[in-house]
N, C-alpha and C positions, 0 to 999 in steps of 0.2 A: 503493499499499499504506500509505503514511504517512497519506493522507487517511482511508482506512478505518479504521485503528486509532484515529485521532483521533475519528472519528465514534463508534466502539465505546464509547471511553472517555466521550465526551460523553453517550451513551446511558446508561450506568451511573451517571454522576453525576447525570442527570435522575431516574432511578429512585431513586437513593439520597436524593435531595432530597425526593422525594415520600413515600418511607418514614419519613425523619427527621422531616418535619413531622408524619405520623401518630403517630410514636412520642411525640414531644413534646407532641402535643395531649392524649394519654392521660395524660401525666405532669403537665403543668401548661399548661393551655390559655391561660393569661393571657401565658406566655412566648413563645408562638408569634406573638403580635401583632408582636413585634419582628422577626419574620422576613418579614412581609408586604411591606415595601418592597424587599426582596431579590428576592422571587418576582415582584413586579410589574415590577421592573427587568429581571429575566431574560427575562420574556415579551415585553417591549418590545424587548429586544436581539435576541431571536430572530426576531421579525417584521421588523426593520429589516435584519438582516444576511443572513437565509436566504431571504427572500421566501416565507415560509410561505403556503400555499394554505389560507385560512380558510374552511371551509364551515360555515355556520350552519343548523340546523333547527328545527323549531318547539319543541323542548324547550330549546334554547339560547336562543331568544328568551323563552321563558317564565320561565327562570331569570334573565334580565336584567331582565324586567318585575317579577319577584317582589321584587329589590332595590329597584328605584325605588318600588314601592308601599309597601314597608316603610319606607322613608326617609320617605315622606309621612305614614303613620300615626304615626311617631315625632314628627314636627312637630306633629301634632294630638293627641298623647297627653295625658292628665290630668296625668301625671307625667313629664315628659321626660328627667329625669336617670336614671331607671330603665329607660326604654325605650332610651336611648342604649347601655347596656351590652348590651342584646340585639342592637342593630344592629351592634355591633363584632363579635359572634360571627357575625353573618349575613354581614358583609363577608368574614370569613375563610372562610365556607362558599362564597362567590362567587368569591373568588380562588383557593381550592384547586380548585373545580370547573374553572376556566378553565385552570389550570396541568395538571391531569390530562388534560382534554379535548384540549389543544392542544399539549402537550408529552410527555406519558407515554402516552397511549392513541392515538398516531399510527401505531404499528408493532405487529405481532404480537410481536415479541421483546421491546419495552419493556412492553407490556401483560403478557405472560406474566410477566416478571421481577418487575413490581410486584405482581401478585396473588400470586404464589408467595412473595414476600418478606412481603407483608402477612399471609398465612397462617402464615408461620413466626412472626411477631410475635404473631398471635392464639393460636398453640400455647403460647408463653411465658405469655401472659396467662391462658390456660386453666389451665395448671398452677399458676400463682400464686393463681388462684381456688380451685382444689382445696385447696391447702395452707391457704388462708385459711379454708375450711369446716372442715377438719380440726382447725385450731387452735380455732376457734370451738366445734366439738362437744366437744373435749377440755376446754375451760373449763367448759362447761355440765355434763358428766358429772363433773368434778372437784369441783363445788359440790354434787354429789349428786343432780342432776336427771337424768332419762333421756328425757323427752318434749321433744325440742329444738324442736318445731314451736311450742311455747308461747313460746319466746324468740326466735323469727325476727326481730323487730324489731331485735334487738341484733346481728344478722349484717350486717356492713358490708364486703363483699369489696374488697379493695384501697382501702379509705377511701371506697368510694362506697355510696350508698343500695343496698340489695338490689334494689329495685324498679327503680331507674335502671339498674343493670348488667345486669339481665335485658334491657333493650333493646339494649345493646351486644352481648350474647351472641347475640341473634337475628341481628343484622346480621353479626357475626363468622361464624356459622354458614352464613349464606347465601353470603357471599363464598368461604368455605373450600369449601362443596360446589360452587360453580362451578369452583373449582381442580381439585377431585376429578374432575369430569366433562371438564374441558378439557385437562388434562395426559395425555400418553401415556407419560410416563416411569414405569416401575413403582414406583420408589422414592419419587418425588413424589407418586404417586397413594397410595401406602401412607401416607406422611407426612400426606397431607390426609385421609385416612380416619381415622387415629388422632387428628387434631386434631378432626374432627367429633365423634368419640366424646367427647372430653374436654369440648368445648364443649356438646354435648347433654347430658352428665351434669352439668355445671355448671347447666343450666337445671333439671334434675330436682332438684338439691340446694337450689334456691332456694325450694322450697316455696311458690311463688307460683301462684296459681290462673290468673292471667293468662298466666304463663309456660307452664303446662301446655296451655291452650287453644291458644296461639300455636304450640307445638311440635307439637300434634296437627294443626293446620291445615296447618303447613308440610309434614309428612309425607304427609298426605292429598292436598293439591293437587299436591305435588312428585311422589310416587310415580303419581298418576292421570296426570300430565302425561308423565312418562317412559315409562310403560307404553303411552302413546298414541304416543309417538315412536319408541321403541326398547326392546322388551321386555327384550331381554338386558342392557341397561344399567340396568334397575331393580333388578339384584342388589345393587348398592352400597347403595341406600336400604334394602332389605329387611334387608340384613345389618346396617346401622347401626341400625335399629329393634330388631333381634333382640337385638344387643349392649347397647343402652340398657335394654331391658326386663329382661335378666338382671341387669345392674348395679343396677337400681333394686329389686330383690328385698328387700334388707336394709331398705329404707325403705318398704314396701309400705304399713304402716299410715299413715305420715305422708302418703304420696302420695294415698291414697284419702280421707283427711281433709281435704286440700288441695282435692281436686276437689269436695267437698261445697259447695253453695251456702247453705244455711241449716241446717246440721246443728249447728253450735255457737253459742253465745251471741255470740261473737266476730265469727263471720260474719254473723250477723243484724244486729249493731251496725254492721258495715262497710257493709252494704247500706243501712241506713237513713241513715247518715252520708253516703254517696255520693249518695243521692238528693236530700237537702238542698243539697249543693253543686251538684248538676246544675241543680236548680230556681233557686238562687240566680244562676248563670251565665246561664241563660236570661233571667232577669229583668234582669240587667246588660246583656245584649245588646239587650233590648227598649228600654232606655232610651238606649242608644248603639248604634243599628244600623249606622251608616255606618262608622265606624273604630274602634269599641269603646272601652275606656278606656285603651288603649295597651299595648304589650308589657311583660309582666311586672308589671302593675298590678292583677291580680286580688287580690292580698294587701291592698293599700292600700284598696281599695274594697269589700272583702268584708263588713265590719261592717255597713254599711247594708242588707244583703240578708240576713245570716245571724244577726244577734245576737238575734233573737226566736226562734229555733228551738232547742229543747232537744237536738236530735240533732246539731247543728252541732259541729265541732271545728276547732282552730286549724291552718291549712294555708294555704300560698300557691298550692296547686294545686286544679283542679277534679277530679282523678282521672278525666278524659277530655279527651284532647288536642283533640278536635274541638269540644267545648263551650268549652274554654279559648281555642281559636282564635276563636270567635264573640265570646266575652265580652271579650277583650282586643284583637282586631283587626277585628271586625265583618265586614260584607260584603266590604269591600275586602281584608282579610286572608284571607278564605275564597276569593275569586276569585283572588288571587295564589298561594296554596299549592295550592288546588284545581286550577288550570291546570297547574301543574307535575306534580302527581299524575296528573291524567286523561290528559294528554299522554304521560306515561311509561308509563302502563297501555296506551294505544292502541298505542304503539311495540312493546311486549312482545307484546300479543295478535297484532298483525299480523306480528311476527317469527315467533311460533309457528305461525301458520296459513298463512304464505305458503309456496307449493309450491316456489319456486325457492331458498329458504334451505336450506343444508345441515342435516342432521338434528342435528349437534352444537350449531350456533348456536340451534336451536329448543329443544333440551334446556337450554341455558344460560339463554335467556330465560324457560323454564318455571320453573326454580329461582329465578331472580330474582323473578318474579311470585309465586311461592309465599311467598318470603321477605317481601316488601312486603305481601301480604295478612296474613301472620302478625304483623308488626310493628303493622300497622294494628289488628288485634284486641288486641294488647297495649295500644296507646295508648287503647283505649275503656275499659280498667280501670284504668289509672294514667298520669297525664300527665308524661312525661318529655321529650319531644321539644323543646318549647319553653322548657324550664327548663335544659337541658344541651346546650350548644353543640357539645360533642364528638360527640353523636349526629349533629348535622347535617353534621359533617365525614365521617362515616362514610357518610351518605347521599349526600354529593357524589361518593364513589367509585362507588356504584351508578348514580347518575344519569349521570355522565360515561361509564361503561362502555356504558350502554344507548344513549346518544347516538352514542357513536363506533362503535357496532356496528348502528346502525339501518338500515333499508332505504334504499337510495339516493332512492327516491321521497319520503322525508321530508324531503329537503333542500329548502330554500326559497331560499337565497341564497348565493352563492360568488363570492369575489373575491380578487385578490392584493393583499397589503398591502405 
């Protein structure tokens, strides 16, 4: 009995450590660097004292390969000091992935506890985002303006760029929707549903075209997948869509204007400016095809490619993460990140259509697949992922969950340590 209680306490501490790291990363990512030695030490201690059975699959190998290739690219970088800061963020992503994969997601109880706790944290962040918007709206209207969409660039929820925060909200919504379908406890399910409403509404209030396209993609693919697996459970997504539509009615004019592509001069300038950045990124890739100019070095090298264009504007982003990946990391980076993404998608698709997998797991994989596709659409309109290491940590949660719940046939290597 003493050993059981000790194990339960240890499990709660492990889950609590994972959540603490997540919370601190949202508060101050630089602070979490000091926690890395403790996490690494804990993992080593776990392996040595408990003889954990380490099972590696292709996704685990691809994450390890990603880190090695990124280290190589940083060595070949045109400005190494700038690339090192990005590598530090990637090391945090790698360590957090290992911690979740081999300490948190090793049992159903720890997995459920972590995801529910994470959703509770997302609920708090969602509320704070709503309050941030209300404060922003009050200030704009207090100054005598009514069309808040014209001042969207001034909206910085929780001190983040609005476009960056949209990426977080998409990941938060994906993970919380997983909890919504995973838990059987009615109060937890209700809490997850309310959290999904808040996060979805925050995306609506971002007045970002990329956010709207991502949200539409998430619900279309998610609803189609859930209907295919179990029609009765599609009720939650239908209800969520209905509530969001009703809540969005007061901002119907702003939402319709946001969805327009070339309706305003601002939207036209945005498209012309993006096309210049995309062309510059492709030229940068053509000049440095193997390893690119180095992580985070687009800003340093941009002038040679964009200074002659009247439509260019000052930014360190390509506004398309896929093109930024090519420009900064070349073919090597594309292979590294592409392998992780493709293997993850293969795992998800196999899990969805594999007959022997239970319906609940197929639904969870459907939601995650929808979330990844939605986030991919978002990154085609604004590049946040390689600029914000916090987003990479959230991705570590999704990847480790997929890896831990993948099919047995995906396992490639297993041994005792």
